[in-house]
N, C-alpha and C positions, 0 to 999 in steps of 0.2 A: 411466407413473407420473410424477406431477407432483413436481418437486423442491421442497424447502423450504429456507429459510435460517434458521440459528440464530445469534444474536448471541453473540460471544465475551465472556463476562463472568464473572470469577472473581478472588478475592483472590490476588495474587501474593506476598504477604508470606511465606506458608508455603512456597511453591515456591522462592522465591529463598533462603530460609533453609536449605532442604534441600540445595541445591547452589549454591555461590558462583559468581557470574558471572566468567568469565575474559575479560580484555580481548582484542580481536581481535589475532591475530598479524600481524607485519609480513609483507608479501608484495609481489606485483607491482602490486597496485592502488594508484593514486595516492592520496595523503592531502591533505586540505585544509590550506592553510597556516594558517588560523585556524578550526578547527572551532567550530561554534556551541555555545554553552553549553546544557546540558540543565537545565531548571528542576527545582527540588526536587519530589519526588513522582513523577517519571517514571522508570521502570525499564526497562532493556534486557530483551528477551525472546528466549530462545533456542528451538530447535526443541522441546525437551522441555516447556518451559513452554507453548508455543503449542499443542501437542497436548493437554496437560492442560486448558487453558482451553477448547479446542474441544469437549472431551468433558464439559463441565460440564452436569449434569442440569438445572440451573435456567435454561438458555439459552432465550431467547424467540424466537418465530418472526417473521421479517420479512415485509413485504407482498410479494406476488407479482404479476407482470404478468398481465393477462388473456390467455387463449388458450393455445396449445401452447407448451411450453418445450423447446428442443432439448438443452441441456447438462445432463448429470446427473453427479454425482460423489459419492464417499463419503469420500475422504481429507480429513482436517481441514485439510491445508495448501492445499486449494483454497478460495479465499475470494472474497467480494465486498466492496467498500469503499464506504462511504456517507459523504459529506461532512457534517460537522456544520453547516457554514455554510448550505447550502441544502437539506439533507436529500435530496440526489440521489445515485444510485449512479454510480460511476465507470465509464466506458465507453471502450473502445478504438475510435477512429475510423478503422477500417481502410480505409474507402472515401474518406478525405480525399485530395486531390491533394498531390503533393510541394510544399514540403518538410515538410508537417505530417502526412503519412501515418502513421497509428497513434498520433496524439497522444491522451493521456488526458484525458477531460473528465467532470466530475460533472454529468451532464445527464439521467439516466434516473430516472423516478418509481419504478420497481421493478426488481427483478432479473428479466431477461427471457431469460437464456441466456448463451452464451459471450461475447457482447460485454461483459458485466459481470463476467466471471470471471477470476481470476488464480491461478496456482500460485506459492506462496511457497516457494522452494527454498533450504534452509539449507546454508551452507558452514561446516563446523566449523573449518577452518583460519583463516579470516578473521573468523568470528563474525558473518557478515552474511547477508542474504537477497538472492536474485535473484528478480524478479517476471516470470513468463512469462504473457503474455496468452493466454487460451483462445480468443480470437477469431481470432488469426493465428499462434499458436505462436511468437511473437517475444518476446525479452526487452526489458524496459523500460529505456531508457537516459535519462540526463540530458544534454540538448543544451547543454553548457557553451559551445560555440563559436557558437551562434546569437546573434544580436544583437537589440536592441530588446525589444519586448514578448514575444518568443518565447525569449529567453535562459533557459537552464536548464529549458525545458519537458520534460515526461516523454513519451517516445514508445516504443511497442512496435515496435522496428524491428531489433533485433540477433539474429543467429543463434547467438551465443555470448556468454559472460559475461566481462567484464573490469572495470576500475575504473569505467567509465561506468555499469555495470549493478548496482552493489552498494549496498545500503541497510541501515541499522540500524533495527530495529523497537522502539518504546517503548510502554509501557502505563502509564496512571495509574489506580491503584486507586481513589482518591478521586473521580475524575471518570468512571471507567469509559469511558475514551477511548484511542485509539491514535494514534501519530504515526510518520512515516517521516523518516529523515535520510539524505541522500545522502553516500556516502563520497568522492565525486569532489570536491565543493566544501564539504563539511561543513555544508550548509544543510538546513533542514527543508522538507518538501514542503507547499506551500500551494495552496489552490483559489482561482483568480482570479475571485471573484464579481462584481467590478466591470468586468471586461472586456466588450467588446461584439463582435459579429460572430462569425466562425467559431471564435475562441479563447475565447469566453465560457465560464467555468467550467473552463478548462484547469488542469492541475496543473503546478506549477513548483517546483523546489528552490531557493527564494530567501529563506527566512526565517532570521534569526539566532537566533530563539528560538521556543518554542511559546507564542504570545501569546494564543491563543484559538481560536475555532471555525474560523478560516481554516486552521489546521494540524492540526485534530483530525478523526478519522474513527471511524466504527463499522466493525467487521469482522464478517462473517457467514460461517459455514461453509456450503458448498453440499452439500446432502444429497438423496438420492433419496427 
């Protein structure tokens, strides 16, 4: 059976009014010294909201890659991400050599299977998500200690979840777009459209605000 992708698109105003958002509780995860400011119109999304959005009857189908597709899933927390900047799906580069093994890049024309799939795992205590790549079953970490153009790049390389692997998910109802913020450095995830070479289209937690398509994504549920 060929999997399909459904875009997550639904008004959050009623959902957020029904249950007020609770700020993440303090825990072992490190906090950014100066968290980036969230622009007006962007709302935090918890697991209940994400599930309701994923079950929206009006969701539209995304383009599929040609040929057989290996990954199939039914749970709404299994998602594919598409960059608004270049309209490409985010892939885990699990065959890249060190130190960039598992780096996330928006480079696929369509959802083709586990390489473009991620499990968004909600943690009630911290009010954050951990992203696990379906390609290698590793959690996505922000490489804060990397230097140069690779600093703060996202890599699916962790076997457990700590402060490096925690993200806040945001949704803009007016734009119908999604954004991710790292709790490690407080910065928003951007797609590096102007990079060249092997890190072209890499994802990095480096933006102080959601300024436009660089930090904006479509999310699609992965369904059978």
